[in-house]
SEFIDO-149581 format. One record per atom (N, C-alpha, C): residue number from 1; chain; atom name; x, y negated, z negated. Coordinates in nm, 4 decimals. Each point is the difference from the previous one (the first is absolute). Last residue first. Layout:
# SEFIDO-149581
{r NUM, "A", "CA", {X, Y, Z}}
...
This chain:
# SEFIDO-149581
{r 52, "A", "N", {-1.6949, 0.6451, 1.3243}}
{r 52, "A", "CA", {0.0178, 0.1242, 0.0787}}
{r 52, "A", "C", {-0.0524, -0.0123, 0.1409}}
{r 51, "A", "N", {0.2049, -0.4254, -0.2753}}
{r 51, "A", "CA", {-0.1234, 0.0809, 0.0074}}
{r 51, "A", "C", {0.0230, 0.1238, 0.0841}}
{r 50, "A", "N", {0.3183, -0.3591, -0.0697}}
{r 50, "A", "CA", {-0.0093, 0.0845, -0.1185}}
{r 50, "A", "C", {-0.1249, 0.0879, -0.0011}}
{r 49, "A", "N", {0.1028, -0.3251, 0.3487}}
{r 49, "A", "CA", {0.1050, 0.1019, -0.0002}}
{r 49, "A", "C", {-0.0110, 0.0937, -0.1199}}
{r 48, "A", "N", {-0.2881, -0.3774, 0.0444}}
{r 48, "A", "CA", {-0.0335, 0.1003, 0.1001}}
{r 48, "A", "C", {0.1023, 0.1126, 0.0002}}
{r 47, "A", "N", {-0.0373, -0.2387, -0.4601}}
{r 47, "A", "CA", {0.0172, -0.0513, 0.1353}}
{r 47, "A", "C", {-0.0414, 0.1101, 0.0980}}
{r 46, "A", "N", {0.0478, -0.1024, -0.5559}}
{r 46, "A", "CA", {-0.1014, 0.0450, 0.0943}}
{r 46, "A", "C", {0.0182, -0.0715, 0.1332}}
{r 45, "A", "N", {0.3802, 0.1329, -0.3722}}
{r 45, "A", "CA", {-0.0761, -0.1161, 0.0457}}
{r 45, "A", "C", {-0.0961, 0.0499, 0.1087}}
{r 44, "A", "N", {0.2633, 0.2518, -0.4431}}
{r 44, "A", "CA", {-0.0286, -0.0034, 0.1433}}
{r 44, "A", "C", {-0.0885, -0.1204, 0.0327}}
{r 43, "A", "N", {0.2924, -0.0738, -0.4251}}
{r 43, "A", "CA", {-0.0771, 0.1150, 0.0468}}
{r 43, "A", "C", {-0.0258, -0.0123, 0.1483}}
{r 42, "A", "N", {0.4410, -0.2290, -0.2264}}
{r 42, "A", "CA", {-0.1451, -0.0138, 0.0147}}
{r 42, "A", "C", {-0.0655, 0.1309, 0.0425}}
{r 41, "A", "N", {0.4548, -0.1539, -0.2521}}
{r 41, "A", "CA", {-0.0443, 0.1148, 0.0795}}
{r 41, "A", "C", {-0.1512, -0.0067, 0.0149}}
{r 40, "A", "N", {0.4566, -0.3239, -0.1450}}
{r 40, "A", "CA", {-0.1455, 0.0082, 0.0061}}
{r 40, "A", "C", {-0.0348, 0.1155, 0.0928}}
{r 39, "A", "N", {0.4495, -0.1864, -0.3235}}
{r 39, "A", "CA", {-0.0521, 0.0706, 0.1166}}
{r 39, "A", "C", {-0.1523, 0.0007, -0.0081}}
{r 38, "A", "N", {0.4835, -0.2658, -0.2293}}
{r 38, "A", "CA", {-0.1387, 0.0457, -0.0026}}
{r 38, "A", "C", {-0.0364, 0.0699, 0.1301}}
{r 37, "A", "N", {0.4116, -0.2178, -0.3460}}
{r 37, "A", "CA", {-0.0143, 0.0724, 0.1259}}
{r 37, "A", "C", {-0.1381, 0.0632, -0.0046}}
{r 36, "A", "N", {0.2717, -0.4236, -0.2722}}
{r 36, "A", "CA", {-0.1114, 0.0933, 0.0100}}
{r 36, "A", "C", {0.0020, 0.0639, 0.1377}}
{r 35, "A", "N", {0.3735, -0.2629, -0.3718}}
{r 35, "A", "CA", {-0.0596, 0.0120, 0.1331}}
{r 35, "A", "C", {-0.1102, 0.1051, -0.0020}}
{r 34, "A", "N", {0.3014, -0.1295, -0.3746}}
{r 34, "A", "CA", {-0.1372, -0.0481, 0.0057}}
{r 34, "A", "C", {-0.0652, 0.0065, 0.1368}}
{r 33, "A", "N", {0.4460, 0.1590, -0.1608}}
{r 33, "A", "CA", {-0.0030, -0.1460, -0.0022}}
{r 33, "A", "C", {-0.1399, -0.0571, 0.0142}}
{r 32, "A", "N", {0.0872, 0.4653, 0.0278}}
{r 32, "A", "CA", {0.0387, -0.0389, -0.1359}}
{r 32, "A", "C", {-0.0043, -0.1520, -0.0152}}
{r 31, "A", "N", {-0.0703, 0.1810, 0.4241}}
{r 31, "A", "CA", {-0.1168, 0.0238, -0.0850}}
{r 31, "A", "C", {0.0291, -0.0405, -0.1437}}
{r 30, "A", "N", {0.3488, -0.0143, 0.3140}}
{r 30, "A", "CA", {-0.0963, -0.1081, 0.0253}}
{r 30, "A", "C", {-0.1219, 0.0142, -0.0902}}
{r 29, "A", "N", {0.3210, 0.3419, -0.0141}}
{r 29, "A", "CA", {0.0558, -0.1230, -0.0547}}
{r 29, "A", "C", {-0.0943, -0.1178, 0.0179}}
{r 28, "A", "N", {-0.1082, 0.4217, 0.1977}}
{r 28, "A", "CA", {-0.0191, 0.0002, -0.1456}}
{r 28, "A", "C", {0.0542, -0.1281, -0.0642}}
{r 27, "A", "N", {-0.0633, 0.1867, 0.4764}}
{r 27, "A", "CA", {0.0015, -0.1410, -0.0394}}
{r 27, "A", "C", {-0.0172, -0.0157, -0.1502}}
{r 26, "A", "N", {-0.0043, 0.4296, 0.2122}}
{r 26, "A", "CA", {0.1178, -0.0658, 0.0583}}
{r 26, "A", "C", {0.0144, -0.1450, -0.0464}}
{r 25, "A", "N", {-0.3823, 0.2501, -0.1319}}
{r 25, "A", "CA", {0.1201, 0.0598, -0.0587}}
{r 25, "A", "C", {0.1262, -0.0694, 0.0503}}
{r 24, "A", "N", {-0.4110, -0.1273, 0.1897}}
{r 24, "A", "CA", {0.0096, -0.0477, -0.1383}}
{r 24, "A", "C", {0.1247, 0.0576, -0.0683}}
{r 23, "A", "N", {-0.1071, 0.1533, 0.4302}}
{r 23, "A", "CA", {0.0466, -0.1384, 0.0049}}
{r 23, "A", "C", {0.0201, -0.0547, -0.1406}}
{r 22, "A", "N", {-0.1921, 0.4226, 0.0377}}
{r 22, "A", "CA", {0.1406, 0.0063, 0.0379}}
{r 22, "A", "C", {0.0606, -0.1404, 0.0065}}
{r 21, "A", "N", {-0.4627, 0.0344, -0.0768}}
{r 21, "A", "CA", {0.0755, 0.0475, -0.1168}}
{r 21, "A", "C", {0.1493, 0.0068, 0.0296}}
{r 20, "A", "N", {-0.2862, -0.1077, 0.3544}}
{r 20, "A", "CA", {0.0047, -0.1107, -0.0967}}
{r 20, "A", "C", {0.0776, 0.0417, -0.1242}}
{r 19, "A", "N", {-0.0757, 0.3293, 0.3276}}
{r 19, "A", "CA", {0.0914, -0.1029, 0.0513}}
{r 19, "A", "C", {0.0126, -0.1165, -0.0973}}
{r 18, "A", "N", {-0.3125, 0.3401, -0.0962}}
{r 18, "A", "CA", {0.1368, 0.0503, -0.0158}}
{r 18, "A", "C", {0.1009, -0.1048, 0.0476}}
{r 17, "A", "N", {-0.4538, -0.0924, 0.0694}}
{r 17, "A", "CA", {0.0308, -0.0054, -0.1437}}
{r 17, "A", "C", {0.1433, 0.0460, -0.0245}}
{r 16, "A", "N", {-0.1633, 0.0363, 0.4386}}
{r 16, "A", "CA", {0.0152, -0.1405, -0.0371}}
{r 16, "A", "C", {0.0384, -0.0125, -0.1472}}
{r 15, "A", "N", {-0.1016, 0.4282, 0.1677}}
{r 15, "A", "CA", {0.1278, -0.0477, 0.0534}}
{r 15, "A", "C", {0.0239, -0.1462, -0.0386}}
{r 14, "A", "N", {-0.4150, 0.1887, -0.1078}}
{r 14, "A", "CA", {0.1052, 0.0593, -0.0836}}
{r 14, "A", "C", {0.1362, -0.0506, 0.0464}}
{r 13, "A", "N", {-0.3625, -0.1207, 0.2621}}
{r 13, "A", "CA", {-0.0030, -0.0727, -0.1277}}
{r 13, "A", "C", {0.1062, 0.0534, -0.0952}}
{r 12, "A", "N", {-0.0607, 0.2159, 0.4135}}
{r 12, "A", "CA", {0.0595, -0.1323, 0.0219}}
{r 12, "A", "C", {0.0008, -0.0817, -0.1291}}
{r 11, "A", "N", {-0.2068, 0.4284, -0.0016}}
{r 11, "A", "CA", {0.1454, 0.0107, 0.0146}}
{r 11, "A", "C", {0.0655, -0.1363, 0.0186}}
{r 10, "A", "N", {-0.4730, 0.0309, -0.0145}}
{r 10, "A", "CA", {0.0595, 0.0262, -0.1313}}
{r 10, "A", "C", {0.1516, 0.0042, 0.0093}}
{r 9, "A", "N", {-0.2311, -0.0466, 0.4043}}
{r 9, "A", "CA", {-0.0282, -0.1161, -0.0855}}
{r 9, "A", "C", {0.0688, 0.0169, -0.1352}}
{r 8, "A", "N", {0.0075, 0.3584, 0.3045}}
{r 8, "A", "CA", {0.0977, -0.1034, 0.0339}}
{r 8, "A", "C", {-0.0212, -0.1253, -0.0842}}
{r 7, "A", "N", {-0.2990, 0.3680, -0.0138}}
{r 7, "A", "CA", {0.1170, 0.0202, -0.0845}}
{r 7, "A", "C", {0.1059, -0.1052, 0.0271}}
{r 6, "A", "N", {-0.4941, -0.1464, 0.1109}}
{r 6, "A", "CA", {0.0878, 0.1100, 0.0373}}
{r 6, "A", "C", {0.1133, 0.0122, -0.1000}}
{r 5, "A", "N", {-0.5351, -0.2309, 0.1190}}
{r 5, "A", "CA", {0.1182, 0.0052, -0.0849}}
{r 5, "A", "C", {0.0863, 0.1182, 0.0432}}
{r 4, "A", "N", {-0.4269, -0.0985, 0.1970}}
{r 4, "A", "CA", {0.0906, -0.1099, 0.0301}}
{r 4, "A", "C", {0.1245, -0.0023, -0.0859}}
{r 3, "A", "N", {-0.4267, 0.2411, -0.1990}}
{r 3, "A", "CA", {0.0285, -0.0227, 0.1416}}
{r 3, "A", "C", {0.0930, -0.1193, 0.0194}}
{r 2, "A", "N", {0.0507, 0.1988, -0.4771}}
{r 2, "A", "CA", {-0.1151, -0.0147, 0.0863}}
{r 2, "A", "C", {0.0401, -0.0192, 0.1448}}
{r 1, "A", "N", {0.2491, 0.2757, -0.4175}}
{r 1, "A", "CA", {0.0015, -0.1223, 0.0772}}
{r 1, "A", "C", {-0.1201, -0.0024, 0.0934}}
């Protein structure tokens, strides 16, 4: 990882994916009916807070 990146970035994205998968499992009936459950995991955004 380059400057401004941390393990917390990766961990938060993993947690988001796990949460969406868990939601999809709980809503399996809705998914069978054509519903869509989606997640977006953007990369780091260049801001003052993301710089070292």
